[in-house]
C-alpha positions as CSV (number, residue, x, y, z in Angstrom):
1,M,-32.3,18.6,10.9
2,A,-28.7,19.2,12.1
3,K,-25.5,19.2,10.0
4,V,-22.1,18.3,11.5
5,L,-18.8,18.6,9.8
6,E,-16.5,15.7,10.6
7,T,-13.2,14.4,9.4
8,G,-13.4,11.0,7.7
9,S,-11.1,8.7,6.0
10,N,-11.7,10.5,2.7
11,G,-11.3,14.0,3.9
12,L,-14.1,16.3,5.2
13,D,-17.6,14.8,5.5
14,W,-21.0,16.3,6.3
15,K,-23.0,14.2,8.8
16,V,-26.8,15.0,8.6
17,N,-29.3,14.0,11.3
18,V,-32.7,13.2,9.8
19,P,-36.0,12.7,11.7
20,G,-36.4,9.3,13.3
21,G,-33.0,9.3,15.0
22,S,-31.0,8.1,12.0
23,S,-28.2,10.0,10.3
24,E,-26.7,10.1,6.9
25,T,-23.1,11.0,5.9
26,L,-22.5,13.2,2.8
27,L,-19.0,12.9,1.4
28,V,-17.4,16.0,0.1
29,D,-15.6,15.6,-3.2
30,P,-11.9,16.3,-2.7
31,G,-11.7,17.6,-6.3
32,V,-14.0,20.5,-5.5
33,T,-11.8,21.7,-2.6
34,K,-8.8,21.4,-4.9
35,K,-10.5,23.5,-7.6
36,I,-11.4,26.2,-5.0
37,Y,-7.8,26.3,-3.8
38,V,-6.5,26.6,-7.3
39,Q,-8.9,29.5,-8.1
40,V,-7.9,31.3,-5.0
41,R,-4.2,30.8,-5.7
42,R,-4.7,32.1,-9.2
43,L,-6.5,35.2,-8.0
44,I,-3.8,35.9,-5.4
45,L,-1.1,35.5,-8.1
46,K,-3.0,37.7,-10.5
47,C,-3.2,40.4,-7.8
48,F,0.6,40.2,-7.2
49,I,1.2,40.4,-11.0
50,L,-1.0,43.5,-11.3
51,I,0.8,45.1,-8.4
52,G,4.1,44.3,-9.9
53,R,3.1,45.8,-13.2
54,F,1.9,48.9,-11.5
55,L,5.1,49.3,-9.5
56,E,7.2,48.7,-12.7
57,K,5.2,51.4,-14.6
58,A,5.6,53.8,-11.6
59,R,9.4,53.1,-11.6
60,S,9.5,53.8,-15.3
61,I,7.7,57.1,-15.0
62,A,9.9,58.1,-12.1
63,A,13.1,57.3,-14.1
64,D,11.9,59.1,-17.3
65,E,10.5,62.2,-15.5
66,P,12.1,62.7,-12.1
67,K,10.4,66.1,-11.8
68,K,7.2,64.3,-11.1
69,V,8.8,62.5,-8.1
70,I,10.1,65.8,-6.9
71,H,6.6,67.3,-7.2
72,G,5.3,64.6,-4.9
73,V,8.0,65.4,-2.4
74,K,7.1,69.1,-2.6
75,V,3.5,68.4,-1.8
76,G,4.5,66.3,1.2
77,L,6.9,69.0,2.4
78,A,4.2,71.7,2.1
79,L,1.7,69.7,4.0
80,S,4.3,69.0,6.7
81,L,4.9,72.7,7.1
82,V,1.2,73.6,7.2
83,S,0.5,70.9,9.7
84,L,2.7,72.7,12.2
85,F,-0.3,74.9,12.9
86,Y,-1.9,71.9,14.5
87,Y,1.0,70.5,16.3
88,M,2.5,73.7,17.7
89,R,0.2,75.2,20.4
90,P,1.1,78.9,19.9
91,L,0.3,78.6,16.2
92,Y,-2.9,76.7,16.8
93,D,-4.1,79.3,19.3
94,G,-3.5,82.0,16.7
95,V,-5.6,80.4,13.9
96,G,-7.9,78.2,15.9
97,G,-9.8,75.3,14.3
98,N,-9.6,77.1,10.9
99,A,-6.1,75.7,10.4
100,M,-7.8,73.0,8.4
101,W,-8.5,75.5,5.6
102,A,-4.7,76.0,5.3
103,V,-4.3,72.3,4.8
104,M,-7.0,72.2,2.2
105,T,-5.5,75.1,0.4
106,V,-2.1,73.3,0.1
107,V,-3.9,70.2,-1.3
108,V,-5.8,72.0,-4.0
109,A,-3.4,74.9,-4.8
110,L,0.0,73.3,-5.1
111,E,0.3,72.4,-8.7
112,Y,3.1,70.9,-10.9
113,S,4.4,74.2,-12.3
114,V,5.1,77.6,-10.6
115,G,2.6,79.4,-12.9
116,A,-0.2,77.0,-12.1
117,T,0.5,77.3,-8.3
118,I,0.5,81.1,-8.4
119,A,-2.6,81.2,-10.6
120,K,-4.6,78.9,-8.3
121,S,-3.3,80.6,-5.1
122,F,-4.2,84.1,-6.4
123,N,-7.6,82.9,-7.6
124,R,-8.4,81.2,-4.3
125,I,-7.4,84.1,-2.0
126,C,-8.9,86.9,-4.1
127,A,-12.2,84.9,-4.6
128,T,-12.4,84.1,-0.9
129,F,-11.8,87.7,0.1
130,L,-14.2,89.1,-2.5
131,A,-17.0,86.6,-1.8
132,G,-16.6,87.0,2.0
133,S,-16.7,90.8,1.8
134,I,-19.8,90.7,-0.3
135,G,-21.4,88.0,1.8
136,V,-20.9,90.1,5.0
137,G,-22.3,93.2,3.3
138,V,-25.4,91.3,2.1
139,H,-25.9,89.9,5.6
140,Y,-25.7,93.3,7.1
141,L,-28.2,94.7,4.6
142,A,-30.6,91.8,5.2
143,N,-30.4,92.3,9.0
144,Q,-31.3,96.0,8.6
145,C,-34.4,95.1,6.5
146,G,-36.0,93.0,9.2
147,E,-36.7,89.3,9.7
148,E,-39.4,89.2,7.0
149,L,-37.2,90.5,4.2
150,E,-34.0,88.9,5.4
151,P,-34.5,85.5,3.8
152,L,-35.7,87.0,0.5
153,I,-32.7,89.4,0.2
154,L,-30.3,86.5,0.9
155,Q,-31.9,84.2,-1.6
156,V,-32.1,86.9,-4.3
157,S,-28.4,87.7,-3.8
158,V,-27.4,84.1,-4.1
159,L,-29.4,83.7,-7.3
160,I,-28.0,86.8,-9.0
161,L,-24.3,86.5,-8.0
162,A,-24.1,82.7,-8.5
163,A,-25.7,83.0,-11.9
164,A,-23.4,85.9,-12.9
165,A,-20.3,84.1,-11.7
166,T,-21.3,80.9,-13.4
167,F,-22.0,82.7,-16.7
168,S,-18.6,84.5,-16.5
169,R,-16.9,81.1,-16.7
170,F,-18.1,80.8,-20.3
171,I,-16.2,83.9,-21.3
172,P,-12.9,82.8,-22.9
173,S,-10.6,85.3,-21.2
174,V,-12.2,84.6,-17.8
175,K,-12.1,80.8,-18.3
176,A,-8.5,80.9,-19.3
177,R,-7.2,82.7,-16.2
178,F,-10.0,83.0,-13.5
179,D,-12.1,79.9,-13.9
180,Y,-11.0,78.4,-10.6
181,G,-11.5,81.8,-8.8
182,A,-15.1,82.0,-10.1
183,M,-15.9,78.6,-8.7
184,I,-14.4,79.4,-5.3
185,F,-16.3,82.7,-5.3
186,I,-19.6,80.8,-5.8
187,L,-18.7,78.3,-3.1
188,T,-17.6,80.9,-0.5
189,F,-20.5,83.3,-1.1
190,S,-23.1,80.5,-1.0
191,F,-21.5,79.3,2.3
192,V,-21.6,82.7,3.9
193,S,-25.1,83.6,2.7
194,V,-26.8,80.4,3.9
195,S,-24.9,80.4,7.3
196,G,-26.9,81.3,10.4
197,Y,-24.1,83.4,12.0
198,R,-24.7,87.0,13.1
199,V,-22.8,89.7,11.3
200,D,-20.2,90.1,14.1
201,K,-19.5,86.3,14.0
202,L,-19.3,86.4,10.2
203,L,-16.6,89.1,10.4
204,E,-14.5,87.0,12.7
205,L,-15.1,83.9,10.6
206,A,-14.1,85.7,7.4
207,R,-11.0,87.1,8.9
208,N,-9.8,83.7,10.1
209,R,-10.7,82.0,6.9
210,V,-8.8,84.5,4.7
211,S,-5.8,84.4,7.1
212,T,-5.5,80.6,7.0
213,I,-5.9,80.6,3.2
214,A,-3.2,83.3,2.9
215,I,-0.9,81.1,5.0
216,G,-1.6,78.0,2.8
217,T,-1.1,79.9,-0.4
218,S,2.1,81.4,0.9
219,I,3.5,78.0,1.7
220,C,2.5,76.7,-1.7
221,I,4.1,79.5,-3.6
222,L,7.3,79.5,-1.6
223,T,7.6,75.7,-1.8
224,S,7.0,75.7,-5.5
225,M,9.5,78.5,-6.3
226,L,12.3,77.6,-3.9
227,F,12.4,73.8,-4.1
228,Y,13.3,72.6,-7.6
229,P,10.9,74.9,-9.4
230,V,9.2,73.9,-12.6
231,W,8.5,77.0,-14.7
232,A,5.7,76.8,-17.2
233,G,7.5,79.4,-19.4
234,I,10.6,77.2,-19.7
235,E,8.5,74.2,-20.5
236,L,6.7,76.1,-23.3
237,H,10.0,77.5,-24.6
238,N,11.6,74.0,-24.7
239,Q,8.5,72.5,-26.4
240,I,8.6,75.1,-29.2
241,Y,12.3,74.5,-30.1
242,K,11.9,70.7,-29.8
243,N,8.9,70.8,-32.2
244,L,11.1,72.7,-34.6
245,E,13.7,70.0,-34.4
246,K,11.1,67.3,-34.8
247,L,9.8,69.1,-37.9
248,A,13.3,69.2,-39.5
249,D,13.9,65.5,-38.7
250,S,10.5,64.6,-40.2
251,L,11.1,66.5,-43.4
252,D,14.5,64.9,-43.8
253,G,13.1,61.5,-43.0
254,C,10.2,61.7,-45.5
255,V,12.3,62.8,-48.4
256,T,15.1,60.3,-47.6
257,V,12.6,57.4,-47.3
258,Y,11.0,58.5,-50.6
259,F,14.3,58.2,-52.4
260,K,15.4,55.1,-50.4
261,E,18.6,56.5,-48.8
262,N,19.4,55.5,-45.2
263,E,15.8,54.3,-44.8
264,D,16.6,52.2,-41.8
265,K,18.4,55.1,-40.1
266,L,15.9,57.9,-40.7
267,G,12.6,56.1,-41.2
268,K,11.5,56.4,-37.6
269,K,12.3,60.2,-37.4
270,Q,9.7,61.0,-40.0
271,E,6.9,60.3,-37.4
272,G,8.0,63.3,-35.3
273,Y,5.4,65.6,-36.9
274,K,2.6,63.7,-35.2
275,S,3.5,64.9,-31.8
276,V,3.7,68.4,-33.2
277,L,0.1,68.3,-34.5
278,N,-1.1,67.3,-31.0
279,S,0.7,70.1,-29.1
280,K,-1.9,72.9,-29.4
281,A,-3.7,72.3,-26.1
282,S,-0.5,72.0,-24.1
283,E,1.0,75.1,-25.6
284,E,-2.1,77.2,-24.8
285,A,-2.2,75.9,-21.3
286,M,1.5,76.6,-20.6
287,A,1.2,80.1,-22.2
288,N,-1.7,81.0,-19.8
289,L,0.3,79.7,-16.8
290,A,3.5,81.4,-17.9
291,R,1.9,84.8,-17.7
292,W,1.4,84.3,-14.0
293,E,5.1,83.6,-13.3
294,P,7.6,86.3,-12.2
295,A,10.8,87.0,-14.0
296,H,13.1,84.0,-14.0
297,G,16.3,83.3,-15.8
298,R,16.3,85.2,-19.1
299,F,12.5,85.4,-19.2
300,K,11.2,88.8,-18.2
301,F,7.9,89.4,-16.4
302,Q,6.1,90.5,-19.6
303,H,7.8,87.9,-21.9
304,P,5.8,87.6,-25.2
305,W,4.2,84.3,-24.5
306,K,1.3,85.1,-26.9
307,Q,3.9,85.3,-29.7
308,Y,5.0,81.8,-28.8
309,L,1.5,80.6,-29.6
310,K,1.8,82.2,-33.0
311,V,5.0,80.3,-33.6
312,G,3.4,77.1,-32.5
313,A,0.5,77.7,-34.9
314,S,2.9,78.3,-37.8
315,I,4.8,75.1,-36.8
316,R,1.6,73.1,-36.9
317,R,0.6,74.5,-40.3
318,C,3.9,73.2,-41.6
319,A,3.4,69.9,-39.9
320,Y,0.1,69.4,-41.7
321,C,2.0,69.7,-45.0
322,I,4.6,67.2,-43.9
323,E,1.7,64.9,-42.8
324,T,0.3,65.1,-46.4
325,L,3.8,64.5,-47.7
326,S,4.2,61.4,-45.6
327,G,0.8,60.1,-46.7
328,F,1.9,60.6,-50.3
329,I,5.1,58.8,-49.8
330,N,3.4,55.8,-48.3
331,S,0.7,55.7,-51.0
332,E,0.8,53.2,-53.9
333,D,0.7,56.0,-56.6
334,Q,4.4,56.5,-57.2
335,A,6.4,58.0,-60.0
336,P,8.7,55.7,-62.1
337,E,12.2,55.3,-60.9
338,L,13.6,57.1,-63.9
339,V,11.6,60.2,-63.2
340,K,12.4,60.1,-59.5
341,N,16.1,59.8,-60.2
342,H,15.9,62.8,-62.5
343,L,14.6,65.0,-59.7
344,K,16.3,63.3,-56.8
345,E,19.1,65.8,-56.4
346,V,16.9,69.0,-56.5
347,C,14.4,67.4,-54.2
348,M,17.1,66.5,-51.7
349,T,18.6,70.0,-52.0
350,L,15.3,71.7,-51.4
351,S,14.5,69.5,-48.4
352,L,17.9,70.0,-47.0
353,C,17.7,73.8,-47.3
354,S,14.2,73.8,-45.6
355,S,15.3,71.6,-42.8
356,N,18.4,73.7,-42.3
357,V,16.3,76.7,-41.8
358,L,14.2,74.8,-39.2
359,K,17.3,73.6,-37.4
360,E,18.6,77.2,-37.3
361,L,15.3,78.4,-35.9
362,A,15.4,75.7,-33.3
363,T,19.0,76.7,-32.3
364,S,18.0,80.3,-32.1
365,M,15.0,79.6,-29.8
366,R,17.0,77.2,-27.7
367,T,19.9,79.6,-27.1
368,M,17.8,82.8,-27.3
369,T,20.0,84.4,-29.9
370,K,19.1,86.4,-33.0
371,L,19.2,84.9,-36.4
372,T,22.4,86.3,-37.8
373,K,22.4,83.9,-40.8
374,S,18.7,83.9,-41.5
375,K,19.0,85.8,-44.8
376,I,21.6,83.4,-46.1
377,Y,19.5,80.4,-45.3
378,I,16.4,81.9,-46.9
379,Q,18.3,82.9,-50.0
380,E,19.6,79.3,-50.3
381,M,16.1,77.9,-49.8
382,K,14.6,80.3,-52.4
383,A,17.3,79.4,-54.9
384,A,16.6,75.7,-54.3
385,V,12.9,76.4,-55.0
386,R,13.7,78.1,-58.3
387,N,16.1,75.4,-59.3
388,F,13.5,72.8,-58.4
389,Q,10.8,74.5,-60.5
390,K,13.2,74.8,-63.5
391,Q,14.1,71.1,-63.3
392,F,10.4,70.1,-63.1
393,R,9.5,72.2,-66.2
394,E,12.3,70.6,-68.1
395,L,11.0,67.2,-67.0
396,S,7.6,68.0,-68.2
397,K,8.9,68.9,-71.7
398,Q,11.1,65.8,-71.9
399,A,8.5,63.4,-70.3
400,I,7.8,61.6,-73.6
401,L,11.5,60.8,-74.2
402,L,12.2,59.8,-70.7
403,V,9.3,57.3,-70.4
404,E,9.8,56.0,-74.0
405,H,13.3,54.9,-72.9
406,E,11.6,52.7,-70.3
407,K,8.7,51.5,-72.5
408,N,10.4,51.1,-75.9
409,S,8.7,47.8,-76.5
410,R,5.2,49.3,-76.3
411,I,3.4,50.1,-79.5
412,C,0.6,52.6,-79.1
413,E,-0.9,55.8,-80.6
414,G,1.1,59.0,-80.1
415,E,-1.7,60.8,-78.2
416,M,-2.1,57.8,-75.9
417,V,1.6,57.8,-75.2
418,R,1.5,61.5,-74.3
419,N,-1.4,61.0,-71.9
420,T,0.4,58.1,-70.3
421,H,3.5,60.2,-69.9
422,M,1.6,63.0,-68.1
423,V,0.0,60.4,-65.8
424,E,3.5,59.1,-65.0
425,I,4.9,62.4,-63.9
426,F,1.7,63.5,-62.0
427,P,3.0,62.0,-58.7
428,M,6.2,64.1,-59.0
429,A,4.0,67.1,-59.6
430,T,2.3,66.4,-56.2
431,M,5.7,66.0,-54.6
432,A,6.9,69.3,-56.1
433,S,3.8,71.3,-54.9
434,L,4.2,69.8,-51.4
435,L,7.9,70.7,-51.1
436,I,7.3,74.2,-52.4
437,E,4.4,74.7,-50.0
438,I,6.6,73.4,-47.1
439,A,9.3,75.9,-48.0
440,E,6.7,78.7,-48.0
441,R,5.5,77.7,-44.5
442,V,9.0,77.4,-43.2
443,Q,9.5,81.1,-44.3
444,N,6.3,82.0,-42.3
445,I,7.8,80.3,-39.2
446,L,10.9,82.3,-39.7
447,G,8.9,85.5,-39.6
448,E,7.2,84.5,-36.3
449,V,10.4,83.5,-34.6
450,A,12.0,86.7,-35.7
451,E,9.1,88.6,-34.0
452,V,9.8,86.6,-30.8
453,A,13.5,87.5,-31.0
454,A,12.6,91.2,-31.5
455,Q,10.1,91.3,-28.6
456,S,12.4,89.3,-26.3
457,D,15.6,91.1,-27.1
458,F,17.5,88.0,-28.2
459,E,21.3,88.5,-28.1
460,I,23.3,88.7,-31.3
461,V,26.3,86.3,-31.2
462,N,29.4,87.2,-33.2
463,K,32.2,84.8,-34.1
464,E,34.5,86.0,-31.3
465,R,31.9,85.4,-28.6
466,S,30.5,82.2,-29.9
467,K,33.8,80.5,-30.6
468,G,34.2,77.4,-28.4
469,N,31.0,77.8,-26.5
470,G,28.8,74.7,-26.1
471,P,25.0,74.3,-25.8
472,S,23.3,76.0,-22.9
473,K,19.9,76.3,-21.3
474,P,17.8,79.4,-21.8
475,D,17.8,80.4,-18.2
476,Q,21.6,80.1,-17.7
477,G,22.5,83.2,-19.9
478,H,25.1,81.4,-22.0
479,T,25.1,81.5,-25.9
480,I,26.6,79.3,-28.6
481,S,27.5,79.7,-32.2
482,M,24.9,79.3,-34.9
483,T,24.8,76.1,-36.9
484,S,26.0,76.4,-40.5
485,V,24.9,74.6,-43.6
């Protein structure tokens, strides 16, 4: 039976030859062809829409963070430089076919920040050199023991060293700084041990491999440091002072929203504490990478990056209090307006003093200057706490009179009225405890920042030097005057 596709008056027809010499014509419904065309067109349009969305998202990321675009250019530049070992004959003759290892090193070792690039490069070249040396030594020892013992010695060495290197990756100090090196050690030693080269060939192979990796890491480090460098230390420094500013804005926003002043203006700022709570992992990663970086700007080689982690931990502890305060403000259990108005001024004053201390700390960290006015701010904050406690005690004593003014039409027993009044002021007791706890934790942040200032030799700015100066970046060496209350 044969099928023939013909063009008829109604479009495409199938002509079928059946046994006996006769034939039948099967008409193809034009609607089916149209449906297939519509589905294919929709699929193509959907693909174009997805591609357009992807390009728009990429454009948005490039506009918001141009450093990421620069990093892509840096990777391309480094690969172009290392590819010269293939395209230039004298260089190719010097390293031979092992030039591919230099290319691979650039791909895996060139990271976003200078610290990450140096860490990976150092781990890669040291692990390769150490594993290659031990591998050659084990091969030499195995050859001296004869053909029967050679496989056994090689297998036992792989078992012991691979197991030890893998276990070392679970040690926190090793995992933080040498995890990549331990992995490269296992890979290189296993490759050398199971290879069938003689010892003299292994020596030549190891020498070529280490030299090409050294070339690749050198290109990575130079490209990362000389072409728009991104320093992990500066990133950590910026994140710390920005978190302090977010904390101050969140505290101001929460109290302002609670008392319904400028709610539309400051309501969004009270959410800044959420990003502070999620900053622990990034701070630890940047601190580990910053310790690999050389001195740059105003950051010395042994800058106290561990102390920055303590500052970040103190900031997060304060952020947890602000999170609780935000939850309380958004809850349904609220104090009467009469009680809130009675404590409004002292609450706003205590919140303002605490946020001023946070802003002063942020300015100090940003400009790397010592806290010349820290004692004044702390004294004001402590005075605000004492005044707040005094006002709240007076409110507790006068609770019955204050609430009776609002409920003068209610007739009830005296003890029931007293219990009702205590329930009415309980939300303000929660507010009071949270604000006092926040002030205490702000003072702890001050102590940690003061320790950073002492270890980093922050400059002291007097009125003559600071007059007229504007904001400056930490690595430019300029200072500005402290903000005042």
